[in-house]
N, C-alpha and C positions, 0 to 999 in steps of 0.2 A: 504494500500500500504507500510506503513512505517513499520507495525507488518510482512508483508511478507517478506521485505527485512532484517528487523533483524533476522526472522527465517532461511533464506536462508543463509545467513552469518555465525550465530552460527553452522549449521551443515555442511556448508564447512570445515569451521576451525576446529571441531572436527574430519573430515573425513582426514584432511590436503590437501583439496581440494579448490578450488576457483570457485563460482558461481556469475552470475549476478541474478538481481530480476526475471528474467524470467526461471531460473534454468540452463542456459546453461554452460557447462564447459569452465573457463577461466584458461591458464595455466600461462599467466603471469601476476606475483605478483604485478606488478604496477598498475591493473586494479583492484586490490582489494582496495588499497589505496585510488584510484579515486573512488570508488564505496561509501567506508566510508564517505570521504568528502563530497559527494554528499548527503548522507543520514543526516550529521550532519547540511548541508545548510538548508536541508528540515526540520529539527526539528527545527531550529533558525527562519526560517520564519513562520512556524505554531505558534510558541510561540509569536513571536511579531505580529501578526496579532489578536492574543486573546486580549479581552479588559478585564480588572480586576482593582481591587481594588490597585494593585502593580503598575500601571502604572503612572510614576510621570508627564505626561502631562496632566493626567487627572483632571479637577478642577469641584467639584459639586457645585450646585446651592447654597448650603449653604456655602460652603466655599467662594464663590465669594461673599454673602451677608455678611459674618462677615468680609472679608477683607475690605469692604466697611464701615463697622461700627467702624472698628478699625484704620480708616484712620487718626484720629486726627481731630482738630478743622480747620475749614474752612479757606482758604486763604485769604490776604486782599481783601476786596472788598471797594468801593468808593460808598459814598453816600452824595451829596449836599458838605459840607465844611469838611467832614470826612473820613478819610481809618480806616476801623475797620476790626475785625475779628470775627468769632461766635465761641462759646465752650459752649455745654451744654445749647443750648436756651439762652445764656446770650452773650452780645456785649462787645466786649473791644475796646476802642478808640486807634489806633495805631499812629496816626497822624493827627494832625490838618492841613488843607490845604487851609483854607479859609484866607480871607483879612480883615476881621471886627476887629475892635480894642476893642470895647465892645461885649463880647462873652457871648452867655445864650445857654447853652448844651441843646441839647433834651433829655428827659427822656427816649425815645425808638428810635430805628432805626429798621425798617423791622418790628415792633410791638413785638420787642424783648427789653428787659431792658438793659440800658449800666449800667454796673456793675463794669468796671474796666477802668482806664485810664493808658495805659502801658507805659513803659520806653521809655523816650525822646519825648513822642506824641506832646508836645509842645514848647520842648526845642529850643534855640536859637531865638523864635521869638521876634522881637525888636519892633514890632506894638501894641500887646495886652496892653490894660490899665486897663481892669477889665474882670473878668470871673465867670461867677455863674455855679458851678459845679451841672450835672444832680444829682437828689434826690436819685436814685438807687444805685450811687458808693458807693461801700465799699472800695476801694481799689486804692491809688493814688501811683504807683509805681515809681521807681527810677528814678530821674534827669526829671521827667515830665515837670516841668517849669523852669528847670536850664537857667539861664542867659536870663531870660524874663524882660529884662531891663525896661520895661517901665508898667510893671505890677504893677498897686499900689494897686488895692484891688480883694480880691478873698472871694467869698463865699463857704465854705466847707459844705456839708449836714452833718446832724447830724449822717447818718448811716455808715460814714467811722471808718473804724478801723484800716487801716495802711496808714500812710504817709511815704513814702520809703526814702532811702538815697538820699541827694541833691536834694530832690524834689522840694524846693524853693530857692537852693543855688544862689546866685549872681542876685537875683532879687531885684535889687539896689533901685527901685522906692517904694517897698513893706512897708508900713507904720504901718499896723496893720493885725493881724489875730486871728481867734479864734479857738484853736485846738477842735472839738468835744469830747464829752464824749464818751468813746469806745475806742478809739485810747489809746494804752498801751505803745507804746514806740516812743520816738520822734528819729527818726534813725540818723544815723552818716550824719554830714553835712547838714542836714535837713533845716537849714534856714542861713546856713555860708555865711557871705558877705552881708546879707541884710542891708545894711549899713543906710537905712531910717526908720526900723522898730522902732516904738517907744512904741508898745504895743503889748504883747502877753499872752493870755489866754491858761494856762496848766490846763486841767480837771484832777480831782481825780482819773481817770481811768488810768493814767500815772504812771508806775513804773520806767523806764529809761528814762533819756535824755542822748543820745549817745554822743560820741566822737565829738568836733567841731560842735555842734549843733547849737550854737549860736555865734560862732566864726565871730570877726569884725561885731559885730551888733552895731555901735558906737552910735546910736542914743537912745539905749534901756535905759532908766533911772530908771525902776523899773522891778522888776520879782517876781511873787509869785510863789514859788515851793509849791506843793501840800503835804499833809501828807501821800499820795501812794509812792510817789517816795523813791526808796531805794537806786538807783545809778546816779551819775552824773559823766559822762564822762572826758576822758583827754581833754584839752582846750575848755570846753562844753561853756563858756563863756568869754574865752580869749578876750582881747583888746574890751570887752564892756565898752568903754571909760567913758559913761555918767552914768553909775551905781554907785549910792552912798550907797546904803545898801543892805544886802540880809540876810535872815533869814533860816537857814538849818533845815528842819523839824526833828523831832524823828526817823522818818520811815527811813531816808537815814543812810546806813551802810558803804558806802563808796564815795569817792571823788577822781576823778583823777587827775594826774600831772597836773598843770597849768591850773585848772579848771577855776580860776578867775584871773589868773595871767595877769599883764599888764592892769587891770580894775583901771587905774589912779585916778580915783575919789572916789574909793570905800574906805571908811574909817570905815564901821562898819558892823561886822559880827558876827551873832548870831547862835549857834550852839549847839548840846546837848551835853552833858558831856560823853555819851556812844559812841560817834563819835571817834572812834580812827584809821580807815583807810583812810588816808589822804596823798596823792600822793605829790611829790615833788613840792613845789613853787605853791602850790594850790591857795594862796592868794598871794597879793602883800604885799611886809614889811611894807609899810604906815597902812595898814588896823588893825585896834582894833579889836581883836577876843575875843568875850564873849561867855564863855560855861554855859549853864544853865542845 
């Protein structure tokens, strides 16, 4: 039908005549334009009804499956005392919603290992006094236990490789902590204002002690900095007023400004001769510095 219309129109135009699709002569030129419009409408309708790869509304099964696979981690789900998310068959605890003051984290949820404690998961909890972190956990993210004011004891599993910024900041009841071998950096503010902290074990896997990491740890009387540490950040031990002596190992190449400032009991500092990058007011004026 479309081919016949097109042929009739071409013939009519070449003879300076006007025909409809049945071949009848038309003298009114307006009818030709009406016929042309009708033909284009038919062509458009025929194209619109066709089904092909160019149809933007068509979604194949493969595309649908791909979109599901690319959807990312599952949204927060609740199980017992925890909110959590799942990504790549691993669980991240996103929020503790329990009421226990002595917490023993499960190793698995839905038969999947808990490998991460997400940012702020326990932050601001005033009731928790002790916690044993799940064995499969490798990462303690930022501010996880921030301002857990009653937290006195924490057991960190050996597989942990990251303790994030402000992870234990303002845990004012925390008395001791053993950082597992595998952690490479004590991040910024990690133990800031842990005012009751008397003992901390830093493993020889740590290379960096971040800015303000142990700021205002008033009860910290001694600290052993391993020979793996290369830098001590700004105000890292500022106002640790119980520190009496400190030995800086040969591995350290830089000490930030005010690193040990206002450590009012610090009288003896031993450091290597090779250490020259020392920030302003790194040590209190009352300290005797010995270079070896």
